[in-house]
Structures are given as structure tokens and as C-alpha cells.
RODO-273541 format. One record per residue: z negated, y, x negated of N, C-alpha, C in turn; residue in three letters. Coordinates in steps of 0.05 Angstrom, whole numbers, plus 5000, padded with zeros to 4 digits. Last residue first. Example, Ala and Ser with C-alpha at 12.3 -4.5 7.8 and 13.67 -1.06 7.14 Angstrom:
485849554743485749794727484350014742Ser
484448864736484449104754484449344736Ala
//
This chain:
517549981895515449781897512949891883Unk
522550251932520450321913518150131917Unk
529150291943526950101946524850151924Unk
533250711977531650701953529250511958Unk
540050682000537250622004535750611977Unk
544351181969543750951987540750911989Unk
545251621939546651381931546051141949Unk
544452101989545052061960546451791956Unk
540151872041541752092028542152021999Unk
537051522067539451412055541251632043Unk
532851782090532251582070534751492055Unk
535452102128533952232106533452032084Unk
537351702162539251882148537852012124Unk
532551512183534351332167536351492151Unk
530651952211529151842188530851672170Unk
534652002250534252212231532752112207Unk
533851512278536451572265536151782244Unk
528651602297529251372278531851412264Unk
529552032331527752062308528251842287Unk
532851792369533852012353532152052328Unk
529151422392531551332379532751542360Unk
525551782415524651592394526951482379Unk
528852032452527652182431526752002408Unk
529951592486532151732472531051892448Unk
524751492504526151282488528551402473Unk
523551962532521851872510523251672492Unk
527551972572527252192552525752102527Unk
526151502600528751532587528651742565Unk
520951622619521451392601524051422586Unk
521952062651520052082628520551862608Unk
525251842690526352042672524552082647Unk
521651512717523951392703525051592683Unk
518151902737517151702719519451572703Unk
521552192772520352322749519352122728Unk
522951782809524951932794523752052769Unk
517851622830519651432816521651572798Unk
516152102853514551982831516351782816Unk
520052182892519752382870518152262846Unk
518951742924521551762911521351962887Unk
513951862944514151642925516851642911Unk
515752302976513652332955513752112935Unk
519252113014520352282992518352312969Unk
516251873054517151703031518451863009Unk
511252093088513552223075514452063050Unk
506352093115508651953126511252063115Unk
501852273091503752483102506152363115Unk
499551783076497951993090499852183104Unk
503551533046502651413071501151623088Unk
504051873003506451803018505651703046Unk
498851842983499852102994502352053012Unk
498851312965496951402986497951652999Unk
502851322925503051142948501251232971Unk
500451692890503051742902503551572927Unk
495951412875495651652890498251732904Unk
498251002844496750932869496451182887Unk
500451322803502051142819500751082846Unk
495851552780497951732792499851572810Unk
493251092762492051262783494051442796Unk
497050882724496150732747495050912769Unk
498951052676499851212700498851082726Unk
497450692639496050952638496751132662Unk
500950282647498250242657496750512657Unk
507350562667505350472647502550452659Unk
512550342702510150512706508050402686Unk
519150312692516650192682514450402684Unk
525150172720522850352722520350202712Unk
531350052686528949952700526750172699Unk
537350422699535150342681532750242697Unk
542350132743540550352736538450252716Unk
545849782769546249852741544750102733Unk
544449592818546049832817546449942789Unk
541049172804543549112820545449352819Unk
536849462781538649292764541249222779Unk
534549692827535749862806537649702788Unk
532849222854534749412867536149582846Unk
529249032817531648872823533749042837Unk
525349412822527049422798529449242801Unk
523149242870524049522868525949552844Unk
521648722856523848762875524949052874Unk
517348832820519648662812522048722830Unk
513849122852515149252829517549092819Unk
512448722888513648962898515149112876Unk
509948352855512548282867513948522879Unk
505448662840507348562820510048492832Unk
503048772890503948992873506048892853Unk
502048252911503748442925504848662907Unk
498547882889501147912876502948112890Unk
495547542946495347662919498247692908Unk
496847422998493947442991493547562963Unk
502247823024501247603009498247643002Unk
504048293050503948033065502747803050Unk
504048883053502048723038501848443050Unk
506149343077506149093092504048903080Unk
505649713037503949753061504349533082Unk
509249513000506449522993504649553018Unk
514149583028513149323022510149323016Unk
514650143031514649983055513349713050Unk
514650272975512550372993512350203018Unk
519350002958516649942946514450032965Unk
523350242988522749952992519949892982Unk
522950742964522250712992521750422999Unk
524650642911522050752916521150702945Unk
529850412919527850272904525050372911Unk
532550832945532150572958529950422945Unk
532151202903530851262928530451012945Unk
535350962865532550992859530851072883Unk
540550952891539050712885536050752879Unk
541751402945541451362916539751122910Unk
545651163000543051262990542851212960Unk
550250903010550151183018547551323008Unk
551450343007551650522983551750812990Unk
551549903039552750143049553150353027Unk
548549533010551449483015552849733023Unk
543549763013544849722987547849682990Unk
542649733067542950003055544049983027Unk
542449173072544549323086544849603073Unk
537949033042540548933034542849103047Unk
534149293074534549373046537249283036Unk
534549003121535249283121535649393093Unk
532648503103535348523113536248813113Unk
527348623088529248513068532148553077Unk
525148813137525248983113527248883093Unk
525848343168527248593175527348783152Unk
522347983143525247933144526848183150Unk
517148273151518348223125521348163126Unk
514848303200516548523193518048473166Unk
511347883204513647873221515748083213Unk
507448073169509047843161511547823178Unk
505348483201506548543176508448323167Unk
503048203243505248383249506748453223Unk
499047933213501047783229503547953235Unk
495948343191497548173174499648023189Unk
495449013210495048733219497048553204Unk
495649443150495949373179495449083185Unk
490349513101493049493109493249403138Unk
485949983076486149753093488949743105Unk
483750233015486050213033485949953049Unk
480150262975479350393000481650383021Unk
482049652947480549902943479550012970Unk
485749362995485749402966484349662961Unk
486348843045485349103036485449113006Unk
489148463099488848533071487748813067Unk
487347963146488148233141487448303112Unk
489547283131487547483140488647763134Unk
493046963109492146873135490047073147Unk
498947123071496147143077495447053105Unk
504046633054503146893065500146883070Unk
505646292994504446283021503546563029Unk
507246272942509246322962508246332990Unk
502245802922504246002914506446022936Unk
496745712968499045602953500945822945Unk
490145982957492645962972494745822955Unk
485546112930485545872947487945832964Unk
485246522895485046592923485046342941Unk
485146322843483846582848483446632878Unk
487545822845484945842832483546102839Unk
492445922868490745712880487945732870Unk
494646322835493646392861491846182874Unk
496446122783494146292786492946302815Unk
501345892774499045782760496545942763Unk
505046162808505045862807502445752794Unk
506446672821503546592824503146292820Unk
511946712813510146922802507246832801Unk
514146302843514346292814512246472801Unk
512846482895511946222886512046192856Unk
515446972895512546972896511446702887Unk
520646782897519746942874516746942872Unk
520546542947521046372924520146522898Unk
519646982980517546772979517946592955Unk
524447272970521847392966519747172962Unk
528546932986528447022958525647132951Unk
527246903041527146653024527046732994Unk
528247413059525447313059525247063041Unk
532847753015532247573038529247493037Unk
538048052982535348082991534947913016Unk
542447612946541947812966538947822973Unk
544047532878542447422900541847652920Unk
546447752835548047722859546547612882Unk
543847762788543548002804545147982830Unk
540547342752542647322772542347552792Unk
536447472719538647322707540947282727Unk
532547712750534447892735536647742720Unk
529547302777530947512791533147642774Unk
527946952735529146842759530747062774Unk
525547312699528047172691529447062716Unk
521047462729522947662720525647532714Unk
518546962734519447102758521547312751Unk
517346852680519046672695520246812720Unk
513847282668516347242653518247082670Unk
509747152703511147392707513847382692Unk
507746692680509046672706510646922712Unk
505546942634507646742631509146692658Unk
501647262659503947392645506247192641Unk
498246872681499247092698501747222685Unk
496846572636498646452656499846662675Unk
493446952611495846852597497846732618Unk
489447002649491047242642493647152629Unk
487446482647488546582673490346832667Unk
485446432597487846282603489146382629Unk
483247072572482946832588485546692592Unk
481647332507483347332531482947062546Unk
479447352457478247512478480047532503Unk
485247102434482847232424481747422446Unk
489046512433488046732449485446842438Unk
494346322396491446312396490346552410Unk
500046052427498746292416495646252418Unk
502045642454501245582427499745812414Unk
503845822502501045732501500145642474Unk
508446272470507446132494504546052491Unk
510746562429509346312422508446152447Unk
513547002451514646862429513446582425Unk
510247182492513047122498514246942476Unk
505747302462505647082482508446992490Unk
507647732434506847492419506747252438Unk
508248092475510648012460510047752444Unk
502948152491504848032510507447942496Unk
501048412446499948142453501848002472Unk
503848892451504248722428503348432433Unk
501749082500504649032497505148842474Unk
495548712514497148952506500048882505Unk
492148412567494048372546495448642540Unk
488848462612488048602587489948562564Unk
490148612680490548432657490148582631Unk
489948962722487448902708487748712685Unk
494549132745492848972762490348872747Unk
496849392703496149552726494249402744Unk
498148942671495849112663494949292687Unk
502748772695500448602698497848762691Unk
506049192681505649132709503548932715Unk
505849202625504849432640504249352669Unk
508048682611505448782600504249002618Unk
512848652639510748462645508048562635Unk
515749082616515449062645512948882651Unk
515848942561514649192571513849182600Unk
518648442566515948462554514548712563Unk
523548592591521848382602518948402592Unk
525848952556524949042582522948842594Unk
526748602512525248852509524048942535Unk
530148232536527548152527525648392523Unk
534648562547533348412568530548342560Unk
535948742496535148932516533648792539Unk
537648252473535248402462534248602482Unk
542048122504539847942503537248092493Unk
545648542494544748492522542248322522Unk
543648932437545148712449544048672477Unk
543149652439541949382438544049182446Unk
545750112448545350042420544049772417Unk
545750212502548150092491547850022461Unk
540850472510541150192518543550062506Unk
542251002482539950822478540550532485Unk
546851292492545551332467543051152462Unk
548751112543550651162520549151152493Unk
544351092575545950852572547850872548Unk
542551622571540851402563542451152558Unk
546751922592545951972564544351722554Unk
546651722645549051702629548451732599Unk
541451872660542151592659544651552642Unk
541852422661540252302640540852002637Unk
545052502705546052582679544452452656Unk
541552302744544152172740545352242713Unk
537252672740536852382735539452252728Unk
539653132757538653122730538252832721Unk
540652982810542853052792542053032763Unk
535352912827537252682827539652732809Unk
533653442824532353232807534152982805Unk
536653682863537053762835535853552816Unk
534453412908537353392901537853462872Unk
529153582905529853302902532753262895Unk
529754132914528554042889529253742884Unk
531654122966533354222945532354132918Unk
527053912992529653772994531453862971Unk
//
């Protein structure tokens, strides 16, 4: 408990530093697109999509005009639909949590994929019990009945503002993933809504890199095994802090390099 409290204090201090020395150096539009590309690349990659961050950026710029090399149209549509779902949620942070918002976001997220991969309509709940890897999720009918309650309670705790936003984000994510109400896209939409919580509270977005996939899944499993949502909260906090520290350090290095190059009479162009 004490470790978590201290970690939250460290997180809050780092957020102040990050917003002052990193995110504020971007225009609002550039920061939005930067996050959208990173977010979509890594969160689709966690599910097996093979587009790199640079390839995702090119897809964002060129759309279906991009010449695909060793990539499927299904992968391209998965990312393009992810862009649309991201923009739908994050362009209006005033939308309250509701079942309607969830199913509409899922409809956008899976518009061009789920009919072909699962035979379901976008936004449609599963009709069978769900499993992922070695995890079997609870009875799907009961889980679906629980969705409105989860969304309403999440909005209430956001309104009450008594719990730290990143803990709300993490615990919502765990609760949603173990409901697993959709036939596909549960991980992607769970991560979208967890970050929607953070954005609503003006917190940096959490991006779990594809290289952290195993650690992420293990954190969810341990949380479930020990019935202890603090475990996924700790993972969220530490992962967010790692990203912020890394990006601040990268920015500082670029500033230092620029200063070194411009010492004396100014920039030197050597051909």
C-alpha cells in the first residue's frame, strides 16, 4: 500500500514535468497525431498486427493509396479502423461512459474486419463463451448483462474524483477484459477506453509497447489469480512512467545536440 502511494506521488510529479517539458512543446494537432500513430501501431501489434510504427505512420498519411509490402488488407483495415475509433473517442472527451458509447466505438473499431474474421456484425456482442490463450472467461450472457453496470460505475467514480485516474483506468481495464463481451476486439477497445479515462482527466496516454505484451498479459492474469486489482494498477503506473521518462530523456538529448551544433556563429551546413 505504501509503495503504491509513493509511486502515485512520483507519477504525479513526473506528469507535471512531462507536460511542461515534453507534451507542451508540440502543437495540439501534432501531439494528437503522434499519440494516435503510436497508440494504433502498438495496440494492434499486441494482437498480432505486423505493421511497424513507421509503416503505421505511412498508412495514416496515405491511407489505402499506400503500397502494401508483405502486409494484408485485413491488417491495413484493422489499423485504419483503429484510427477512426481513436478519433471518435478522443476528439470529444465530454462523452460519458455508457454501453451505447462502448458498442458504437466497437462498431467503428471493427467495421471492416469482424464480419470476415468472426462472422459477426460490428458492435455485436458474442453469442458464445469466450477464451483467449489459456484463459477461459466467465459465462458470456452474464458478462454482457454486467457491461452497463461497469460503464455506469466507471462514470460515477470519474465524477466523484476520489480515486486516482490511472487507478480507475487500470481497474476498468481489468474488469472489462475479464468480461470479454465481444467476439473480437476486446483488448483494443479495452485499451481505448482505459486511455479515454486518462484523457478525460488530462493525464498522459498509456502506451503498452508490443515488446511488453507478455508482461502486460501476465499482469492481468496475476490480478485475476490473486483477486487484486492493485497489481494491474502498479503495471499501468510503472509503464506510463517509463514512457514519460524515455520521451523526456529523448527530448533533452535532442536539445543538447542542437545546442552543440549551433555553438559559435550558428548552424553549419557541410555538403
